[in-house]
N, C-alpha and C positions, 0 to 999 in steps of 0.2 A: 287663761284667766277664768275664774269662776265668779258667779255673782249671785245676789239675792233675788227677791221678787222682781218681775218684769218692770223695767224702769218706765215703760210706756204707760203703765197703770198708776204711776205715782203722781200725786198732785204737785203743783209748783211749790218749791221750798222743801220738798221731802228729801230725805237722805237715803241713799242706796249703800248697801254693804257688799263689798267685793272681796274676793280672795285672789291674790296674785301668786302664781305658782311658777317655780323654776324647775322644769322637768329634768334638766341635766343634773342639778344639784339636789333634787328631791326636797325642796324647801318651799314654804308658803308664808304669806304675810297678809294680815287683815287690813283692808283699806275702806274708808268711807268716802263717798263722793256725792255731791248734790245731784239730784235727778236731772237737772238741766244740763249738767256736764255730760252725762251719758246720752241724754236726748240729742245733744249736739253731734254725737258720733253717728246717729242714724241707726237703722236696723242691722248694719253690718257687724255690730259688736255682739258677740255671743260667746258661749263656752268654748275655750281653746283659742280665742283671738290673741294674737301677739300685739302687745301695746307698750308704749313708753308713758310712764306716769310721772308727773311733777307733783310732789306731795310734801306736806309739812307734818312732822311728828306731833302727836297730841297725847299727853299723858293724863289719864283719868285717875284723879287722886282717890276718889271713893272706892273704885274697883281695883286700883293699883295695876291698871293695864295700859299698854302703850299701843296706839293705833296710828295709822297714817291717814291724814286728811288730804285727799286728792284735790288739787286745784285745776289740773289740766290732764287730759288723757288723749292720746293720739295713737293711730296705728303705726306699727313699725313698717317702714317703707321696704319695698322689694329690693331696692338697691342696697340698703343697709344689711338686709338678711343675706343677700348673695355675697356681699363683702365679707361678712363674718364666716360664711361657708368657705370662701376662697382662702381666707386666713387660716382656718382650721385645716384645709386641704394642704397648704404649703407646710404646715407644722407636721402633719402626719407623713407627708412625703419625705421630709427631712429625717424623720425617724426610721424610714425604710419600710413602712407598712405597705407601700404600693409596689415594692420591688418584685420583678418577675421571678427572682430566685425563691421567693417565699410561696409562690403559687404551687399548690399540690395537684397532681393529676387526678381526674375523676376515675372511679372504677368502671371497667367496661360494662359490667352488668351487676348493679348493686343488689344485695339481698333485699333491702328495704330502703325506700326513699323518704326522707323527712321533708314535710311541706309546712311552711309557716305562711299563712295567708289570712285574708279577711273572712268574716263569717258569711257563709252562703254567697261567696263572691264569684264573679265571672272568672277571675284569675285562677281560683281553685279548679273550676270546671275545665278551663283551658289546659292546665297542667295535667290533671288526672286523665281526662278523656283522650288527649293527644298521646300521652305516654302509654296508655293501655291500647290505643290503636296501633302503636308501634310495637309494643311488647305486651301482649294480653296478660301475662302472669305477673307483671310488676306489682309489688306490694308498697303501700303508702302508710306512713305514720304522720297523721295530719294534726296540726295545732292551729285552731282558729282563734285569731286575736284581733285586737283593734289595729287597723293600719292607717288610722287618721285620728288626730286629736291628742290631748295631753297625756294619755296613758299608753300611747303607741310604743314608745321606747321601752317602758317597763315590761309590757306584755310580750313584745317581740324578743327582748333579751331573756325573759324567763323561759319562753318556748324554745329558744335556741339552746339554753343550758340543759333543758330536759332532753331534747333530741340528741345533743352532743354526748349525753351520758349513756345513751342506749347503744350497746355494742353492735346490734344488728342493723342500725341505721348507718349506711356507708356514704351518704351524700345528703346535704340539706339544701332545700330550695326556699328562698325568701321571695315571695311573689306578691305583686300588687299591680293593679291596673294603672292607667295614666291618671294624671291630676294636675292641679296647679302647683306652682312652686311652693306655696305655703303647705299644701297637702303632703308634699314629698319631703318636707324639711326633717321630719323625724328620722328619715333614713340617711341623713347627713349628721345625725347626732354623734358626738364624740364617744359617749359611753357605748352606744350600740356598735359603732365602727370598731372600737377596740375589742368588744366582746366577740365579734366575728373574726377578728385577727387572732384572738387567743383560742378559738375553737380547734379541736383536734380533728374534727370531721370536715372534709372539703365542703365549701359553701358556694352555691350558685345564686347570684343576684339577678332577679327578674323584676325590676321596679320600673313601672311606667313604660315608655316607648324609647325608640332610638334617640330622640332628641333630649330625653331626660337623662341626667347624669348625677344622681346622688352619690355621696362619698362611699356608700356601701358598694357601688359598682367597682370602685378602684381597689378596695381591700379584699373583695371576694376572690375566690380562686378562679371562678369563671363568671363572666358577665353575659347574660342572655338578653337579647334586645327586647323580648316580650315574654310573657308567661308561656305562650305556645312554643317559642324558641327554646325555653328552658326544658320542656318535655323532650325536644329533639336532642338536647345536650346530655341529659342524664341517662337515657336508655337508647340502645341501638334499635334500628328498624329491622324487625324480624324478616320482612320480605326481602330487604336488601341483603341481609346476612345469608338467607337461603339461596339467593341468586349468586352470591359470591362463592358459597359452598358448591353449588352446581357447576359454576364456571371452573372452579379449582379441580373438581372431579373430572370435568371434561378435558381440561388440559392434561391431567395425569393420565387419563385413558389414551389420549392422543399420543403422549410421549411413550407410553408402554407399547402401543401398536407400532409406532415408528421403530422402537428398539427391537421388537420381535421381527419386523420386516428386515431390518438391517442384519440381524443375526442369521435369519433364514437365507439371505443372499450370500453371506459369508460361508454358510454351510454348503450351499449349492456350488459355490465356486471351489470349495475344497474337494467336494465329491467328484467334480469334473476334471480334476488334475490327472495327468497321465498315470501317475503312480497308483491312483485309485481306480482309474478306468480299467487297467490290467493289473489285477491283484498280485499276479505272479511276479511282476516287475519289482515290487517292494521286497519280496522274499529273495529274488535273485541278487538284488543289490546287497542285501544283508548277508547272503550266503558268501558272496565274494569277499566281503569284509571279514567274515568269520574265518575263511580259508587263509586269507592273508595274515590275519592275526595268529592263526595256528602255525603257519610257516615261520613267521618271525619269532614266535615263542620257541619252536624247536631249534632254529638256528642259534638263537641266543643261548639256549641251554647247552647245545653241543659245544659252542665256543667256550662257555664257562667250564665245561668238563675237560676240554682239551687243555685249557690253561691250568686247571687244577692238577691234571696228570703230569704235565711238564714240571710243575713246581714240586710235585711229589717225587719225581725221578731225580730232580736236582738235590732235594733234601736227602734222598736215599744215598746218592753218591757221596755227599758230604759226610753222612753218618758212617759209611763204610771206610772212607779215607781216614777218619779220626778214630775208628774203633781199635781196641787192643789186638783183636784178631788179625787185622791188616799188618800191624807191627810185627807180630810173631811170624807171619808169612814172609816177611822180609829177612828172616834168619835170627831174629832176636828170641830170647828165652826169659822166663820169669823164675827166679830161685826163691824158695820159701823154706822157712824152718819147719820143724815137725808140727808145730802148732798152727801153721798156716800163715805166719807173719812173713812179709816179703823182706828179703835180705837187701839192705841198702849199703852196708859197710862190711869190708872184709874182717874187720876187728870183731864183728858180731858173731863170727862163725867159730864154733868149737871144733877142734880137730877130730874128736870122737863122735861128732854129731852127724846124723844122716840127713841130707837135704833133699828137697823134692824140686825137680826142674820141669817146667811146663814149656813145651814148644808148640809149633803150629799144629802138629798132628799128634797129640797125646802128651803124656808126662812120664817121668821115670825118676828113680832114687839114685843119689850119688853120695860119695863120701868125700870130704875135702882132703886135698893133698897139700901138705905144708911145703 
């Protein structure tokens, strides 16, 4: 809620001019109220106060304007605010905005960390100093915005969009110190919660303390209990990492030494075997194997030669038994014409023809006798 001049300085019967704003819908409405109405609320009414107004519309004919004339103004109760937040929480949960499957993992060591926090705030110092204590070279892209009041949602959303558009920013932290329920209400605003849900960059919520639970905690990829805890979440501890590296190197060296000892023992055991104690034993064993292989080779070759010789003699006997010379040796003869053709039929012989007769030992000429 915005207002005109301080109502405490107004005389009785004076009129105060107020502006009612809806930060979620970005709408405003002009309202007039008697000074006594504001005075009845005491000093607690100020810029950004959440109120419920009972008013009557008034149309000013001369100016052609419509205003609301407030008859009663009262604070919005904490119970009513929490009920509205709980209703919104159930709605967003039903849409799946709080599902664990939507949570994105944080990079192990981001190139640059985006930080959205209050101006010159303790939360900013907690995040930056603790992160640089853990990893001195960490880089920040900081956006200082209002983290309390009617402009919080707009400024935080704009800063979120700016950081989300930077490629070098790999994680965004939204940090604010503790506060009352009313102070933290902007971080349960539906527009802001949906903006965080739509961001492409992982978002860490570090709003208030452990007991505080704005809706931003549920939609963020990681919830940090405090701004200091957010620093521990976004960057690793260089001392711890160096210790892990040293421990890993130690384990590797121990494993290597153990392997070398094992192989040395195996080598010593091999060298002390009898075959290596007397080097000639190995040669003697191999010489006997070579001699035996040579003997077996000669025996096998001799056997094959004998079998081949027997087969050759058998074939030679078959060839001699079937040869024409063997037939002639049994007293047969071959009769041929003068041109060398063999005589097969008596009718083929001419009485005046000279024939040639071949016998086992030579040949001679004959004349046929009719």
